[in-house]
Backbone atoms as SQL, in Angstrom:
CREATE TABLE atoms (id INTEGER PRIMARY KEY, chain TEXT, resi INTEGER, resn TEXT, atom TEXT, x REAL, y REAL, z REAL);
INSERT INTO atoms VALUES
  (1, 'A', 1, 'GLN', 'N', -3.346, -19.457, 0.936),
  (2, 'A', 1, 'GLN', 'CA', -2.779, -18.576, -0.171),
  (3, 'A', 1, 'GLN', 'C', -3.674, -17.346, -0.192),
  (4, 'A', 2, 'VAL', 'N', -2.995, -16.234, -0.559),
  (5, 'A', 2, 'VAL', 'CA', -3.657, -14.973, -0.680),
  (6, 'A', 2, 'VAL', 'C', -3.271, -14.335, -2.035),
  (7, 'A', 3, 'GLN', 'N', -4.303, -13.827, -2.730),
  (8, 'A', 3, 'GLN', 'CA', -4.037, -13.135, -3.981),
  (9, 'A', 3, 'GLN', 'C', -4.430, -11.697, -3.794),
  (10, 'A', 4, 'LEU', 'N', -3.560, -10.825, -4.326),
  (11, 'A', 4, 'LEU', 'CA', -3.755, -9.403, -4.284),
  (12, 'A', 4, 'LEU', 'C', -3.709, -8.721, -5.594),
  (13, 'A', 5, 'GLU', 'N', -4.593, -7.778, -5.775),
  (14, 'A', 5, 'GLU', 'CA', -4.599, -7.092, -7.088),
  (15, 'A', 5, 'GLU', 'C', -4.775, -5.616, -6.851),
  (16, 'A', 6, 'GLU', 'N', -3.843, -4.835, -7.323),
  (17, 'A', 6, 'GLU', 'CA', -3.892, -3.369, -7.102),
  (18, 'A', 6, 'GLU', 'C', -4.496, -2.743, -8.323),
  (19, 'A', 7, 'SER', 'N', -4.998, -1.521, -8.072),
  (20, 'A', 7, 'SER', 'CA', -5.546, -0.691, -9.135),
  (21, 'A', 7, 'SER', 'C', -5.600, 0.734, -8.715),
  (22, 'A', 8, 'GLY', 'N', -5.816, 1.681, -9.641),
  (23, 'A', 8, 'GLY', 'CA', -5.993, 3.104, -9.279),
  (24, 'A', 8, 'GLY', 'C', -4.802, 4.006, -9.546),
  (25, 'A', 9, 'GLY', 'N', -3.737, 3.384, -10.032),
  (26, 'A', 9, 'GLY', 'CA', -2.583, 4.240, -10.358),
  (27, 'A', 9, 'GLY', 'C', -2.891, 5.090, -11.582),
  (28, 'A', 10, 'GLY', 'N', -1.928, 5.990, -11.882),
  (29, 'A', 10, 'GLY', 'CA', -2.143, 6.823, -13.049),
  (30, 'A', 10, 'GLY', 'C', -1.192, 8.062, -13.013),
  (31, 'A', 11, 'LEU', 'N', -1.426, 8.981, -13.914),
  (32, 'A', 11, 'LEU', 'CA', -0.630, 10.247, -13.974),
  (33, 'A', 11, 'LEU', 'C', -1.465, 11.354, -13.350),
  (34, 'A', 12, 'VAL', 'N', -0.756, 12.069, -12.501),
  (35, 'A', 12, 'VAL', 'CA', -1.438, 13.218, -11.767),
  (36, 'A', 12, 'VAL', 'C', -0.365, 14.320, -11.602),
  (37, 'A', 13, 'GLN', 'N', -0.865, 15.545, -11.536),
  (38, 'A', 13, 'GLN', 'CA', 0.032, 16.713, -11.299),
  (39, 'A', 13, 'GLN', 'C', 0.377, 16.841, -9.866),
  (40, 'A', 14, 'ALA', 'N', 1.514, 17.454, -9.574),
  (41, 'A', 14, 'ALA', 'CA', 1.852, 17.654, -8.182),
  (42, 'A', 14, 'ALA', 'C', 0.787, 18.447, -7.450),
  (43, 'A', 15, 'GLY', 'N', 0.531, 18.009, -6.258),
  (44, 'A', 15, 'GLY', 'CA', -0.576, 18.606, -5.433),
  (45, 'A', 15, 'GLY', 'C', -1.871, 17.923, -5.626),
  (46, 'A', 16, 'GLY', 'N', -1.962, 16.928, -6.592),
  (47, 'A', 16, 'GLY', 'CA', -3.190, 16.272, -6.784),
  (48, 'A', 16, 'GLY', 'C', -3.295, 15.096, -5.870),
  (49, 'A', 17, 'SER', 'N', -4.364, 14.278, -6.139),
  (50, 'A', 17, 'SER', 'CA', -4.748, 13.122, -5.332),
  (51, 'A', 17, 'SER', 'C', -4.992, 11.823, -6.195),
  (52, 'A', 18, 'LEU', 'N', -4.801, 10.710, -5.562),
  (53, 'A', 18, 'LEU', 'CA', -5.109, 9.436, -6.200),
  (54, 'A', 18, 'LEU', 'C', -5.606, 8.517, -5.001),
  (55, 'A', 19, 'ARG', 'N', -6.495, 7.575, -5.342),
  (56, 'A', 19, 'ARG', 'CA', -6.762, 6.510, -4.368),
  (57, 'A', 19, 'ARG', 'C', -6.458, 5.227, -5.002),
  (58, 'A', 20, 'LEU', 'N', -5.542, 4.468, -4.395),
  (59, 'A', 20, 'LEU', 'CA', -5.249, 3.101, -4.819),
  (60, 'A', 20, 'LEU', 'C', -6.043, 2.059, -4.074),
  (61, 'A', 21, 'SER', 'N', -6.424, 1.038, -4.749),
  (62, 'A', 21, 'SER', 'CA', -7.159, -0.084, -4.200),
  (63, 'A', 21, 'SER', 'C', -6.433, -1.348, -4.333),
  (64, 'A', 22, 'CYS', 'N', -6.606, -2.202, -3.373),
  (65, 'A', 22, 'CYS', 'CA', -5.974, -3.602, -3.370),
  (66, 'A', 22, 'CYS', 'C', -7.067, -4.544, -2.914),
  (67, 'A', 23, 'VAL', 'N', -7.565, -5.381, -3.900),
  (68, 'A', 23, 'VAL', 'CA', -8.518, -6.380, -3.609),
  (69, 'A', 23, 'VAL', 'C', -7.807, -7.669, -3.246),
  (70, 'A', 24, 'ALA', 'N', -8.154, -8.215, -2.035),
  (71, 'A', 24, 'ALA', 'CA', -7.544, -9.399, -1.509),
  (72, 'A', 24, 'ALA', 'C', -8.499, -10.582, -1.572),
  (73, 'A', 25, 'SER', 'N', -8.035, -11.708, -1.891),
  (74, 'A', 25, 'SER', 'CA', -8.816, -12.929, -1.894),
  (75, 'A', 25, 'SER', 'C', -8.015, -14.124, -1.374),
  (76, 'A', 26, 'GLY', 'N', -8.743, -15.064, -0.781),
  (77, 'A', 26, 'GLY', 'CA', -8.075, -16.111, -0.068),
  (78, 'A', 26, 'GLY', 'C', -8.727, -16.302, 1.294),
  (79, 'A', 27, 'ARG', 'N', -8.430, -17.403, 1.887),
  (80, 'A', 27, 'ARG', 'CA', -8.943, -17.752, 3.168),
  (81, 'A', 27, 'ARG', 'C', -8.233, -17.023, 4.271),
  (82, 'A', 28, 'THR', 'N', -8.975, -16.832, 5.434),
  (83, 'A', 28, 'THR', 'CA', -8.407, -16.319, 6.618),
  (84, 'A', 28, 'THR', 'C', -7.659, -15.033, 6.461),
  (85, 'A', 29, 'LEU', 'N', -8.246, -14.101, 5.722),
  (86, 'A', 29, 'LEU', 'CA', -7.545, -12.830, 5.392),
  (87, 'A', 29, 'LEU', 'C', -7.319, -12.053, 6.822),
  (88, 'A', 30, 'SER', 'N', -8.162, -12.293, 7.711),
  (89, 'A', 30, 'SER', 'CA', -8.096, -11.551, 9.028),
  (90, 'A', 30, 'SER', 'C', -6.757, -11.871, 9.722),
  (91, 'A', 31, 'LYS', 'N', -6.121, -12.981, 9.365),
  (92, 'A', 31, 'LYS', 'CA', -4.798, -13.380, 9.929),
  (93, 'A', 31, 'LYS', 'C', -3.661, -12.504, 9.415),
  (94, 'A', 32, 'PHE', 'N', -3.940, -11.761, 8.421),
  (95, 'A', 32, 'PHE', 'CA', -2.886, -10.943, 7.769),
  (96, 'A', 32, 'PHE', 'C', -2.968, -9.503, 8.052),
  (97, 'A', 33, 'ALA', 'N', -1.925, -8.832, 8.303),
  (98, 'A', 33, 'ALA', 'CA', -1.822, -7.466, 8.295),
  (99, 'A', 33, 'ALA', 'C', -1.497, -6.992, 6.883),
  (100, 'A', 34, 'MET', 'N', -1.986, -5.805, 6.461),
  (101, 'A', 34, 'MET', 'CA', -1.883, -5.357, 5.107),
  (102, 'A', 34, 'MET', 'C', -0.964, -4.175, 4.985),
  (103, 'A', 35, 'GLY', 'N', -0.217, -4.045, 3.916),
  (104, 'A', 35, 'GLY', 'CA', 0.664, -3.003, 3.768),
  (105, 'A', 35, 'GLY', 'C', 0.748, -2.512, 2.382),
  (106, 'A', 36, 'TRP', 'N', 1.187, -1.216, 2.214),
  (107, 'A', 36, 'TRP', 'CA', 1.551, -0.664, 0.886),
  (108, 'A', 36, 'TRP', 'C', 3.032, -0.357, 0.884),
  (109, 'A', 37, 'PHE', 'N', 3.642, -0.747, -0.255),
  (110, 'A', 37, 'PHE', 'CA', 5.033, -0.381, -0.447),
  (111, 'A', 37, 'PHE', 'C', 5.162, 0.314, -1.757),
  (112, 'A', 38, 'ARG', 'N', 6.328, 0.904, -2.076),
  (113, 'A', 38, 'ARG', 'CA', 6.541, 1.505, -3.389),
  (114, 'A', 38, 'ARG', 'C', 7.992, 1.294, -3.790),
  (115, 'A', 39, 'GLN', 'N', 8.206, 1.337, -5.123),
  (116, 'A', 39, 'GLN', 'CA', 9.559, 1.240, -5.653),
  (117, 'A', 39, 'GLN', 'C', 9.744, 2.151, -6.792),
  (118, 'A', 40, 'ALA', 'N', 10.517, 3.127, -6.597),
  (119, 'A', 40, 'ALA', 'CA', 10.859, 4.145, -7.615),
  (120, 'A', 40, 'ALA', 'C', 11.994, 3.524, -8.526),
  (121, 'A', 41, 'PRO', 'N', 12.097, 4.029, -9.761),
  (122, 'A', 41, 'PRO', 'CA', 13.182, 3.526, -10.641),
  (123, 'A', 41, 'PRO', 'C', 14.519, 3.679, -10.017),
  (124, 'A', 42, 'GLY', 'N', 15.285, 2.549, -10.020),
  (125, 'A', 42, 'GLY', 'CA', 16.603, 2.587, -9.499),
  (126, 'A', 42, 'GLY', 'C', 16.766, 2.543, -8.034),
  (127, 'A', 43, 'LYS', 'N', 15.661, 2.417, -7.285),
  (128, 'A', 43, 'LYS', 'CA', 15.700, 2.464, -5.792),
  (129, 'A', 43, 'LYS', 'C', 15.199, 1.165, -5.265),
  (130, 'A', 44, 'GLU', 'N', 15.384, 0.927, -3.967),
  (131, 'A', 44, 'GLU', 'CA', 14.881, -0.190, -3.266),
  (132, 'A', 44, 'GLU', 'C', 13.373, -0.014, -2.996),
  (133, 'A', 45, 'ARG', 'N', 12.719, -1.089, -2.825),
  (134, 'A', 45, 'ARG', 'CA', 11.299, -1.055, -2.411),
  (135, 'A', 45, 'ARG', 'C', 11.222, -0.509, -0.998),
  (136, 'A', 46, 'GLU', 'N', 10.319, 0.445, -0.801),
  (137, 'A', 46, 'GLU', 'CA', 10.237, 1.040, 0.544),
  (138, 'A', 46, 'GLU', 'C', 8.761, 0.969, 1.080),
  (139, 'A', 47, 'PHE', 'N', 8.696, 0.929, 2.394),
  (140, 'A', 47, 'PHE', 'CA', 7.416, 0.873, 3.149),
  (141, 'A', 47, 'PHE', 'C', 6.717, 2.226, 3.053),
  (142, 'A', 48, 'VAL', 'N', 5.392, 2.110, 2.908),
  (143, 'A', 48, 'VAL', 'CA', 4.509, 3.285, 2.781),
  (144, 'A', 48, 'VAL', 'C', 3.571, 3.353, 4.044),
  (145, 'A', 49, 'ALA', 'N', 2.816, 2.274, 4.199),
  (146, 'A', 49, 'ALA', 'CA', 1.716, 2.317, 5.271),
  (147, 'A', 49, 'ALA', 'C', 1.335, 0.850, 5.480),
  (148, 'A', 50, 'ALA', 'N', 0.783, 0.652, 6.669),
  (149, 'A', 50, 'ALA', 'CA', 0.263, -0.694, 6.986),
  (150, 'A', 50, 'ALA', 'C', -0.964, -0.526, 7.912),
  (151, 'A', 51, 'ILE', 'N', -1.771, -1.571, 7.927),
  (152, 'A', 51, 'ILE', 'CA', -3.055, -1.610, 8.675),
  (153, 'A', 51, 'ILE', 'C', -3.485, -2.964, 9.030),
  (154, 'A', 52, 'THR', 'N', -4.239, -3.139, 10.134),
  (155, 'A', 52, 'THR', 'CA', -4.763, -4.483, 10.498),
  (156, 'A', 52, 'THR', 'C', -6.290, -4.431, 10.139),
  (157, 'A', 53, 'TRP', 'N', -6.801, -5.687, 9.853),
  (158, 'A', 53, 'TRP', 'CA', -8.179, -5.742, 9.435),
  (159, 'A', 53, 'TRP', 'C', -9.118, -5.463, 10.685),
  (160, 'A', 54, 'ASP', 'N', -8.673, -5.924, 11.848),
  (161, 'A', 54, 'ASP', 'CA', -9.609, -5.968, 12.942),
  (162, 'A', 54, 'ASP', 'C', -9.937, -4.542, 13.492),
  (163, 'A', 55, 'VAL', 'N', -8.994, -3.949, 14.297),
  (164, 'A', 55, 'VAL', 'CA', -9.206, -2.692, 14.859),
  (165, 'A', 55, 'VAL', 'C', -8.631, -1.545, 14.107),
  (166, 'A', 56, 'GLY', 'N', -8.089, -1.785, 12.937),
  (167, 'A', 56, 'GLY', 'CA', -7.538, -0.724, 12.072),
  (168, 'A', 56, 'GLY', 'C', -6.378, -0.087, 12.610),
  (169, 'A', 57, 'ASN', 'N', -5.479, -0.724, 13.337),
  (170, 'A', 57, 'ASN', 'CA', -4.194, -0.101, 13.693),
  (171, 'A', 57, 'ASN', 'C', -3.417, 0.240, 12.428),
  (172, 'A', 58, 'THR', 'N', -2.770, 1.451, 12.498),
  (173, 'A', 58, 'THR', 'CA', -2.018, 1.849, 11.359),
  (174, 'A', 58, 'THR', 'C', -0.563, 2.246, 11.576),
  (175, 'A', 59, 'ILE', 'N', 0.262, 2.134, 10.664),
  (176, 'A', 59, 'ILE', 'CA', 1.627, 2.674, 10.776),
  (177, 'A', 59, 'ILE', 'C', 1.964, 3.336, 9.420),
  (178, 'A', 60, 'TYR', 'N', 2.686, 4.479, 9.449),
  (179, 'A', 60, 'TYR', 'CA', 2.970, 5.265, 8.207),
  (180, 'A', 60, 'TYR', 'C', 4.450, 5.518, 8.261),
  (181, 'A', 61, 'ALA', 'N', 5.007, 5.562, 7.038),
  (182, 'A', 61, 'ALA', 'CA', 6.308, 6.096, 6.843),
  (183, 'A', 61, 'ALA', 'C', 6.310, 7.618, 7.033),
  (184, 'A', 62, 'ASP', 'N', 7.343, 8.092, 7.548),
  (185, 'A', 62, 'ASP', 'CA', 7.424, 9.526, 7.868),
  (186, 'A', 62, 'ASP', 'C', 7.201, 10.390, 6.624),
  (187, 'A', 63, 'SER', 'N', 7.681, 9.931, 5.482),
  (188, 'A', 63, 'SER', 'CA', 7.586, 10.639, 4.228),
  (189, 'A', 63, 'SER', 'C', 6.186, 10.878, 3.758),
  (190, 'A', 64, 'VAL', 'N', 5.185, 10.015, 4.236),
  (191, 'A', 64, 'VAL', 'CA', 3.899, 10.165, 3.714),
  (192, 'A', 64, 'VAL', 'C', 2.789, 10.517, 4.836),
  (193, 'A', 65, 'LYS', 'N', 3.299, 10.522, 6.056),
  (194, 'A', 65, 'LYS', 'CA', 2.453, 10.853, 7.207),
  (195, 'A', 65, 'LYS', 'C', 1.760, 12.241, 6.915),
  (196, 'A', 66, 'ASP', 'N', 0.536, 12.297, 7.270),
  (197, 'A', 66, 'ASP', 'CA', -0.248, 13.531, 7.078),
  (198, 'A', 66, 'ASP', 'C', -0.644, 13.782, 5.678),
  (199, 'A', 67, 'ARG', 'N', -0.199, 13.000, 4.676),
  (200, 'A', 67, 'ARG', 'CA', -0.625, 13.143, 3.287),
  (201, 'A', 67, 'ARG', 'C', -1.391, 11.919, 2.760),
  (202, 'A', 68, 'PHE', 'N', -0.935, 10.700, 3.277),
  (203, 'A', 68, 'PHE', 'CA', -1.559, 9.480, 2.760),
  (204, 'A', 68, 'PHE', 'C', -2.439, 8.851, 3.939),
  (205, 'A', 69, 'THR', 'N', -3.514, 8.158, 3.540),
  (206, 'A', 69, 'THR', 'CA', -4.335, 7.510, 4.511),
  (207, 'A', 69, 'THR', 'C', -4.589, 6.073, 4.074),
  (208, 'A', 70, 'ILE', 'N', -4.319, 5.097, 4.883),
  (209, 'A', 70, 'ILE', 'CA', -4.610, 3.683, 4.610),
  (210, 'A', 70, 'ILE', 'C', -5.869, 3.276, 5.260),
  (211, 'A', 71, 'SER', 'N', -6.723, 2.490, 4.664),
  (212, 'A', 71, 'SER', 'CA', -7.953, 2.118, 5.274),
  (213, 'A', 71, 'SER', 'C', -8.408, 0.756, 4.651),
  (214, 'A', 72, 'THR', 'N', -9.374, 0.069, 5.246),
  (215, 'A', 72, 'THR', 'CA', -9.892, -1.148, 4.721),
  (216, 'A', 72, 'THR', 'C', -11.432, -1.148, 4.710),
  (217, 'A', 73, 'ASP', 'N', -11.912, -2.033, 3.796),
  (218, 'A', 73, 'ASP', 'CA', -13.324, -2.342, 3.676),
  (219, 'A', 73, 'ASP', 'C', -13.429, -3.878, 3.797),
  (220, 'A', 74, 'SER', 'N', -13.781, -4.357, 4.954),
  (221, 'A', 74, 'SER', 'CA', -13.817, -5.820, 5.206),
  (222, 'A', 74, 'SER', 'C', -14.825, -6.525, 4.406),
  (223, 'A', 75, 'VAL', 'N', -15.903, -5.803, 4.012),
  (224, 'A', 75, 'VAL', 'CA', -16.952, -6.388, 3.250),
  (225, 'A', 75, 'VAL', 'C', -16.430, -6.720, 1.844),
  (226, 'A', 76, 'LYS', 'N', -15.765, -5.704, 1.314),
  (227, 'A', 76, 'LYS', 'CA', -15.202, -5.867, -0.066),
  (228, 'A', 76, 'LYS', 'C', -13.765, -6.513, -0.092),
  (229, 'A', 77, 'ASN', 'N', -13.175, -6.870, 1.106),
  (230, 'A', 77, 'ASN', 'CA', -11.871, -7.351, 1.176),
  (231, 'A', 77, 'ASN', 'C', -10.891, -6.530, 0.409),
  (232, 'A', 78, 'THR', 'N', -11.031, -5.190, 0.645),
  (233, 'A', 78, 'THR', 'CA', -10.167, -4.180, -0.088),
  (234, 'A', 78, 'THR', 'C', -9.451, -3.359, 0.878),
  (235, 'A', 79, 'VAL', 'N', -8.241, -3.016, 0.484),
  (236, 'A', 79, 'VAL', 'CA', -7.381, -2.102, 1.200),
  (237, 'A', 79, 'VAL', 'C', -7.195, -0.843, 0.308),
  (238, 'A', 80, 'TYR', 'N', -7.313, 0.345, 0.857),
  (239, 'A', 80, 'TYR', 'CA', -7.169, 1.572, 0.099),
  (240, 'A', 80, 'TYR', 'C', -5.966, 2.384, 0.576),
  (241, 'A', 81, 'LEU', 'N', -5.467, 3.046, -0.336),
  (242, 'A', 81, 'LEU', 'CA', -4.392, 4.100, 0.014),
  (243, 'A', 81, 'LEU', 'C', -4.854, 5.418, -0.641),
  (244, 'A', 82, 'GLN', 'N', -5.339, 6.322, 0.141),
  (245, 'A', 82, 'GLN', 'CA', -5.697, 7.637, -0.286),
  (246, 'A', 82, 'GLN', 'C', -4.438, 8.523, -0.249),
  (247, 'A', 83, 'MET', 'N', -4.050, 9.043, -1.393),
  (248, 'A', 83, 'MET', 'CA', -2.822, 9.835, -1.424),
  (249, 'A', 83, 'MET', 'C', -3.181, 11.288, -1.897),
  (250, 'A', 84, 'ASN', 'N', -2.876, 12.177, -1.007),
  (251, 'A', 84, 'ASN', 'CA', -3.178, 13.593, -1.217),
  (252, 'A', 84, 'ASN', 'C', -1.860, 14.391, -1.277),
  (253, 'A', 85, 'SER', 'N', -1.949, 15.603, -1.800),
  (254, 'A', 85, 'SER', 'CA', -0.732, 16.476, -1.868),
  (255, 'A', 85, 'SER', 'C', 0.435, 15.765, -2.483),
  (256, 'A', 86, 'LEU', 'N', 0.183, 15.056, -3.594),
  (257, 'A', 86, 'LEU', 'CA', 1.254, 14.217, -4.229),
  (258, 'A', 86, 'LEU', 'C', 2.394, 15.033, -4.680),
  (259, 'A', 87, 'GLU', 'N', 3.576, 14.524, -4.606),
  (260, 'A', 87, 'GLU', 'CA', 4.789, 15.209, -5.037),
  (261, 'A', 87, 'GLU', 'C', 5.453, 14.321, -6.022),
  (262, 'A', 88, 'PRO', 'N', 6.317, 14.934, -6.912),
  (263, 'A', 88, 'PRO', 'CA', 7.054, 14.149, -7.898),
  (264, 'A', 88, 'PRO', 'C', 7.857, 12.980, -7.284),
  (265, 'A', 89, 'GLU', 'N', 8.292, 13.171, -6.048),
  (266, 'A', 89, 'GLU', 'CA', 9.065, 12.166, -5.339),
  (267, 'A', 89, 'GLU', 'C', 8.197, 10.900, -4.969),
  (268, 'A', 90, 'ASP', 'N', 6.867, 11.035, -5.080),
  (269, 'A', 90, 'ASP', 'CA', 5.932, 9.937, -4.899),
  (270, 'A', 90, 'ASP', 'C', 5.808, 8.958, -6.028),
  (271, 'A', 91, 'THR', 'N', 6.448, 9.356, -7.196),
  (272, 'A', 91, 'THR', 'CA', 6.390, 8.553, -8.363),
  (273, 'A', 91, 'THR', 'C', 7.023, 7.211, -8.133),
  (274, 'A', 92, 'ALA', 'N', 6.332, 6.156, -8.409),
  (275, 'A', 92, 'ALA', 'CA', 6.774, 4.789, -8.156),
  (276, 'A', 92, 'ALA', 'C', 5.736, 3.759, -8.511),
  (277, 'A', 93, 'VAL', 'N', 6.142, 2.514, -8.535),
  (278, 'A', 93, 'VAL', 'CA', 5.154, 1.428, -8.603),
  (279, 'A', 93, 'VAL', 'C', 4.774, 1.095, -7.170),
  (280, 'A', 94, 'TYR', 'N', 3.458, 1.045, -6.929),
  (281, 'A', 94, 'TYR', 'CA', 2.959, 0.794, -5.562),
  (282, 'A', 94, 'TYR', 'C', 2.482, -0.625, -5.519),
  (283, 'A', 95, 'TYR', 'N', 2.935, -1.339, -4.466),
  (284, 'A', 95, 'TYR', 'CA', 2.607, -2.711, -4.276),
  (285, 'A', 95, 'TYR', 'C', 1.789, -2.971, -3.066),
  (286, 'A', 96, 'CYS', 'N', 0.846, -3.862, -3.088),
  (287, 'A', 96, 'CYS', 'CA', 0.101, -4.224, -1.919),
  (288, 'A', 96, 'CYS', 'C', 0.726, -5.446, -1.332),
  (289, 'A', 97, 'ASN', 'N', 0.705, -5.624, -0.064),
  (290, 'A', 97, 'ASN', 'CA', 1.341, -6.680, 0.701),
  (291, 'A', 97, 'ASN', 'C', 0.454, -7.231, 1.777),
  (292, 'A', 98, 'ALA', 'N', 0.486, -8.547, 1.996),
  (293, 'A', 98, 'ALA', 'CA', -0.259, -9.167, 3.071),
  (294, 'A', 98, 'ALA', 'C', 0.760, -10.055, 3.828),
  (295, 'A', 99, 'ASP', 'N', 0.865, -9.795, 5.104),
  (296, 'A', 99, 'ASP', 'CA', 1.896, -10.410, 5.892),
  (297, 'A', 99, 'ASP', 'C', 1.319, -11.001, 7.198),
  (298, 'A', 100, 'GLY', 'N', 1.509, -12.321, 7.241),
  (299, 'A', 100, 'GLY', 'CA', 0.992, -13.165, 8.415),
  (300, 'A', 100, 'GLY', 'C', 1.702, -12.912, 9.634),
  (301, 'A', 101, 'ARG', 'N', 2.864, -12.214, 9.704),
  (302, 'A', 101, 'ARG', 'CA', 3.651, -12.036, 10.860),
  (303, 'A', 101, 'ARG', 'C', 3.122, -10.887, 11.747),
  (304, 'A', 102, 'GLY', 'N', 2.167, -10.127, 11.227),
  (305, 'A', 102, 'GLY', 'CA', 1.669, -9.012, 12.007),
  (306, 'A', 102, 'GLY', 'C', 2.136, -7.667, 11.561),
  (307, 'A', 103, 'ILE', 'N', 1.468, -6.629, 11.979),
  (308, 'A', 103, 'ILE', 'CA', 1.678, -5.321, 11.485),
  (309, 'A', 103, 'ILE', 'C', 3.107, -4.819, 11.879),
  (310, 'A', 104, 'ALA', 'N', 3.594, -5.211, 12.954),
  (311, 'A', 104, 'ALA', 'CA', 4.908, -4.609, 13.417),
  (312, 'A', 104, 'ALA', 'C', 6.019, -5.108, 12.506),
  (313, 'A', 105, 'ALA', 'N', 5.855, -6.145, 11.806),
  (314, 'A', 105, 'ALA', 'CA', 6.859, -6.710, 10.917),
  (315, 'A', 105, 'ALA', 'C', 6.896, -6.059, 9.595),
  (316, 'A', 106, 'ILE', 'N', 5.844, -5.348, 9.204),
  (317, 'A', 106, 'ILE', 'CA', 5.716, -4.902, 7.813),
  (318, 'A', 106, 'ILE', 'C', 6.723, -3.804, 7.511),
  (319, 'A', 107, 'PRO', 'N', 6.915, -2.738, 8.353),
  (320, 'A', 107, 'PRO', 'CA', 7.753, -1.642, 7.864),
  (321, 'A', 107, 'PRO', 'C', 9.149, -2.089, 7.493),
  (322, 'A', 108, 'THR', 'N', 9.660, -3.200, 8.054),
  (323, 'A', 108, 'THR', 'CA', 11.029, -3.660, 7.753),
  (324, 'A', 108, 'THR', 'C', 10.991, -4.855, 6.883),
  (325, 'A', 109, 'SER', 'N', 9.825, -5.179, 6.272),
  (326, 'A', 109, 'SER', 'CA', 9.746, -6.439, 5.437),
  (327, 'A', 109, 'SER', 'C', 10.472, -6.250, 4.166),
  (328, 'A', 110, 'SER', 'N', 10.583, -7.357, 3.457),
  (329, 'A', 110, 'SER', 'CA', 11.257, -7.389, 2.205),
  (330, 'A', 110, 'SER', 'C', 10.359, -8.223, 1.240),
  (331, 'A', 111, 'PRO', 'N', 10.659, -8.141, -0.107),
  (332, 'A', 111, 'PRO', 'CA', 9.923, -8.994, -1.018),
  (333, 'A', 111, 'PRO', 'C', 9.867, -10.508, -0.691),
  (334, 'A', 112, 'ARG', 'N', 10.816, -10.940, 0.142),
  (335, 'A', 112, 'ARG', 'CA', 10.836, -12.336, 0.441),
  (336, 'A', 112, 'ARG', 'C', 9.780, -12.842, 1.337),
  (337, 'A', 113, 'PHE', 'N', 9.094, -11.806, 2.055),
  (338, 'A', 113, 'PHE', 'CA', 8.112, -12.182, 3.046),
  (339, 'A', 113, 'PHE', 'C', 6.700, -11.780, 2.559),
  (340, 'A', 114, 'GLY', 'N', 5.718, -12.651, 2.947),
  (341, 'A', 114, 'GLY', 'CA', 4.288, -12.363, 2.695),
  (342, 'A', 114, 'GLY', 'C', 3.883, -12.551, 1.217),
  (343, 'A', 115, 'HIS', 'N', 2.745, -11.996, 0.973),
  (344, 'A', 115, 'HIS', 'CA', 2.166, -12.113, -0.413),
  (345, 'A', 115, 'HIS', 'C', 2.202, -10.692, -1.027),
  (346, 'A', 116, 'TRP', 'N', 2.311, -10.684, -2.330),
  (347, 'A', 116, 'TRP', 'CA', 2.504, -9.405, -2.978),
  (348, 'A', 116, 'TRP', 'C', 1.648, -9.414, -4.273),
  (349, 'A', 117, 'GLY', 'N', 1.082, -8.196, -4.630),
  (350, 'A', 117, 'GLY', 'CA', 0.428, -7.983, -5.829),
  (351, 'A', 117, 'GLY', 'C', 1.447, -7.626, -6.880),
  (352, 'A', 118, 'ARG', 'N', 0.981, -7.271, -8.131),
  (353, 'A', 118, 'ARG', 'CA', 1.890, -7.044, -9.224),
  (354, 'A', 118, 'ARG', 'C', 2.238, -5.507, -9.292),
  (355, 'A', 119, 'GLY', 'N', 1.513, -4.750, -8.548),
  (356, 'A', 119, 'GLY', 'CA', 1.806, -3.289, -8.505),
  (357, 'A', 119, 'GLY', 'C', 1.003, -2.491, -9.483),
  (358, 'A', 120, 'THR', 'N', 0.841, -1.217, -9.209),
  (359, 'A', 120, 'THR', 'CA', 0.142, -0.209, -9.985),
  (360, 'A', 120, 'THR', 'C', 1.094, 1.045, -10.037),
  (361, 'A', 121, 'LEU', 'N', 1.215, 1.636, -11.196),
  (362, 'A', 121, 'LEU', 'CA', 2.205, 2.706, -11.493),
  (363, 'A', 121, 'LEU', 'C', 1.536, 4.076, -11.121),
  (364, 'A', 122, 'VAL', 'N', 2.261, 4.811, -10.305),
  (365, 'A', 122, 'VAL', 'CA', 1.798, 6.241, -9.960),
  (366, 'A', 122, 'VAL', 'C', 2.933, 7.110, -10.504),
  (367, 'A', 123, 'MET', 'N', 2.506, 8.127, -11.313),
  (368, 'A', 123, 'MET', 'CA', 3.413, 9.098, -11.837),
  (369, 'A', 123, 'MET', 'C', 2.900, 10.544, -11.487),
  (370, 'A', 124, 'VAL', 'N', 3.703, 11.310, -10.869),
  (371, 'A', 124, 'VAL', 'CA', 3.391, 12.621, -10.456),
  (372, 'A', 124, 'VAL', 'C', 4.231, 13.608, -11.190),
  (373, 'A', 125, 'SER', 'N', 3.632, 14.414, -11.963),
  (374, 'A', 125, 'SER', 'CA', 4.375, 15.466, -12.796),
  (375, 'A', 125, 'SER', 'C', 4.520, 16.725, -12.002),
  (376, 'A', 126, 'SER', 'N', 5.596, 17.430, -12.337),
  (377, 'A', 126, 'SER', 'CA', 5.883, 18.696, -11.581),
  (378, 'A', 126, 'SER', 'C', 5.250, 19.891, -12.274);
């Protein structure tokens, strides 16, 4: 079993930055790839970024590439999402995900798969 807890959301002006954190607990975390998803009001949950604990392989959605950076701290069992140059379109609840199927499965995953946190709200004002 894996528990995930997100933090770091808030209100920021367009062009600003935020760093989200996801603290993971549970056994054998190294067997899971980690991802960030987001869900805007009235929209489907969408993939943002994913990373592996071991060698730090990453995948990004095109919409956030070059603006967002995903990283891990294996000592703290924490996954980060550094978000720069934020846009109003980035407003959403951001969710942390742990998926035992591997990083390649994460971009097309759904809430039915893996473990999920409760989310943290990011609001970007224009």
